[in-house]
N, C-alpha and C positions, 0 to 999 in steps of 0.2 A: 546133588546139584554141582555143576561145574562152576568154578570161580573164573571170571574173565575181567578184563580191564578195557575201558574205552578212554581214549585220550582226546580231549577237546582241542580245538585249534589254539586256544590261549594257554594250554598246558594243564588245565584242570583234569583231574583223573576221577573217573566214575567206575567203581567196582560193582559188578553185577553177577548174579547167579542165573544159571540157565538149566532148564530141565524139560524133558518131553520132546515130542515131535509134532509137526503140523504147523499151521499158521502162527506167526509170532504174536504173542499177547504180552504187552509190557504193563506191569502194575507198579505204581509209584506210591510209596508209603507216606505216612504223615510225619510231622515234625517230632523230633526227639525220640524217634523209634528207629527202625532199620528195615531192611528187606524181609526180616523174619516176621514182620506183621502179616505177610501173606503166605508164609510157609504152610499153615494148615490147609491151604488150597491145593498144594502141589499134587497130592495123591488123587485128587478129584479132577484135576485139569490136565495133567501131564500126558494123558493118553489121547487128548484132542488138540492140544496146543503146544507150541514151543514157548514155554512160560519164561519170561524175562523179568527178573526182580532186581532192580538197581538199588543201591544205597545212594540217597541224595547226597550232594556235597555237605560236609560237616557231620555226616552220619556213617556209622559202620566203618567200612574200609575205604571210603571215598575221600576226596580232596578235603584238606583242613587248613591249608596255608592261608594266612591273613592277607595275602597280596591281591585276592580277588574281591570284587565289590559286594557280592552276596545280596544284591537287590533282587526283587521279584522278576524284573526284566532279564537280568543276567541268568538267573536260574531257569527262566522260561527258554532262553536261547540255548543253554547247555542241554537241557533235558529234551528239547525239540530235536536238536541234532543227534542226541543219543537215540531217541526213538526211531528216527529215520535210518540211522546206521545199523541198528540191531533188528528192526522189524519192517524195514522197507519204506517206500515213499508215502504210502497211505496205510499207516500202521493201525493195528488194534491196540488201543491204549485205555488205561483206567487209572484213577488216582483216588486217594483218600486224604481228607484233611488238607495239609499244605501241599501234598502231591497233586490233589485235584485242583487246587487254586493255581498251581504252576502250570498245569495242562490248560486250564481255562485261559490264562494269560497268553500262553503260546498259541492257542487256536484263535483267540479273539484279536491278536495282533498280527496274525498271518505268519508267525514263525513256524507253526506246524499247520500246514495246509491240508484240509480235507482228510482227516483221519478216517479210516474205513468205519470205525466205531469208536465212540467216546463214552466211557463209563465214569460217572461221577458218584463216588460214595460220599457219605456225610462230610460236608464242609460248609463254610459260612456263605458261599455263593456271593450274592449281592448284599447280604444283611450284615448288620453289626454282630460281632460275636456275642452269643448269649452269656458266656462266661469263658474265662481262660481255662484250658485244660492243664496247664503247667502249674505246679504248686507255687504259692506266694513267695517262699524263700528263693526259689529258682528265678522267678521274674525279677526279684529285687537285686540279686547279685549279678545278673547278666550285664547290665550297663557298666558295673565297676570293673569288669574283666578287661576293659580296654585301657585301664590306667596302669602305667608301669609299676611293677612290684606287686600288683594285686591279681595279676592274671592266674598265677599258680594257686593262690589262695582261693580265688573264685572257682576254679575248676574242682578243687576238693570240696568246696561248699555245695556245688551242684550235685556231686555224688551223694552227699549226705541228705540233700533236700529231695532228690528224685530217687527214692528208694524202690526196690522191687515190689513192695507191698502196694505201691501206687497203681501198679498194673491191674490189680484186682478191682480197683474202683472204676476202671475203664470198661469193665465187662458187665453185662446184665445177668449172666448165668454163673458167675463166679468161677470161671475157668482158671485153675491154678497155674496153667502154663503161661498166663499173662505176666506172672512174676519173672519168669525167665526172659521174656521179651524185654522188659525194662532193664533187667540185670545185664543183658547183652548190650543194650543201647548205651549204657553208662560204663561199660567195662574198661574203656581206655581213656576215660575223661580225667580222672584224678591226676594232677601234676602236668597235664598237657597244656602248656601256656599258649602255643599256637592255636589250638582248638578253642581255648577260652577267648582269645582276642577275636578270632573269626566269628564265633557265636555271638559275641557282643555286637559285632558289625551287623550280622543277620537280624538280631532282635531290634536294633535301632533303626534299620532300614525297611523292615517288613511293614507293609501298610496295616495300620491299626484300626481304621474305621470301616464304615460300610463301603463296599466297592460298587457304588451305584452306576458306574459306567457300564457294568455288565448288563444292566437292563436294556441298554441300546445295542449291546453286542449279541445278546441271545438270538434275536431274529436273523442275524447274519451267519449263524453257524449252520452250515448246510450238511453237516454229517449227522448220522443217527446218534442220538444221545440217550443213554440210560441213566436215570437218576435212581440209584440203588440205595435206599435209605433204611435206617434203623428206627424202630418205633420207641426205643427207650434211651436214645442218645441225649444226654443233658446239655450238650454243647451245641448241637446243630438241630434246632426244631424243624419239624416237617413243613411248616408254613413256607419257609424259603424255597424248598423244592417244589411245592405246589405253585408258587408264584412264578418260578422259572419255567415250569412245565407249560404254562399258558403262553409263554413268549417264544419257546423253541419251535422251529418249523417241523422238526421230526424228533420229538421227544417222547419218552416213556417214563413212567414212575412205578417202581416196585418197592414195596415196604416189607421188610422181613420182621415178623412178630417176635417179641422176646429177645431183641438184640440191642446192644448198647454201642458205645463208641468203637470198641474192637469188634466190629461186625464179623470179621473173618474168624475170630476166636469163638464168638458166641454161636455162629451157625455156618461153619465152613461148607456143609453140603448145600444149604440154601444159596449161599453166595456163588458157589461153583455152578449150580443149576441155572441161576439167572444169567451169569456170564456166558455160559455155553449157549443158552437159548437166544441170547441177544447177538453174540458175536459170530455165530456160525450160520 
């Protein structure tokens, strides 16, 4: 995969990988991971799509400076502009976890107008989170990272709390490659004071409760929407997707059996099959 950079108008830098030929398909990963969440799909999609896999701000090789607001609206603005730049005016886009929530905000607020297809993999949608995916120690130290003198210590604590073994808990089929996914996501965290302060800002400004405004926004989404769900995801119950499906004008729901939070690691063939059938 080729590494490329996108520079937003406010100076934010988005690193992304690109592979394959065909119509552009942008897939945005979940929080505390990286573009590698979707690497298992590359061999199954690169012959049909030009697959674009960005690192969200504060993830992987992308922007980590604390000068940016890191609000949901800012992230939606940046990623909407990124999708248009890399995949065209009406892009094929998909997201998982935080990536899906950012796309939903971008579409519902008009920052990303009429994507050709919108794929939403497990995320909280309009519901309250069933539980947090991040370990308790990680959630505890994140606010402290904004305090002078504690930022470096907090970054090292995150590395200890979010260990590679946690990746195995995110799969339903025990894919050992999930350990490497988490290991890569935390590789540059320890001692990175800028990243620690920026992450603290993200955590404090990320909406914590139910996003009930989406219930009014769903009927206004005029793009085809695929809700691609896992049946064994402990964090994102199927009921939210079923409720959203009833309100979407052009929605479909597909559930992959035997898959957990890391749906692309549990069943890459199934995910690629559904993406291809929906987006082509």
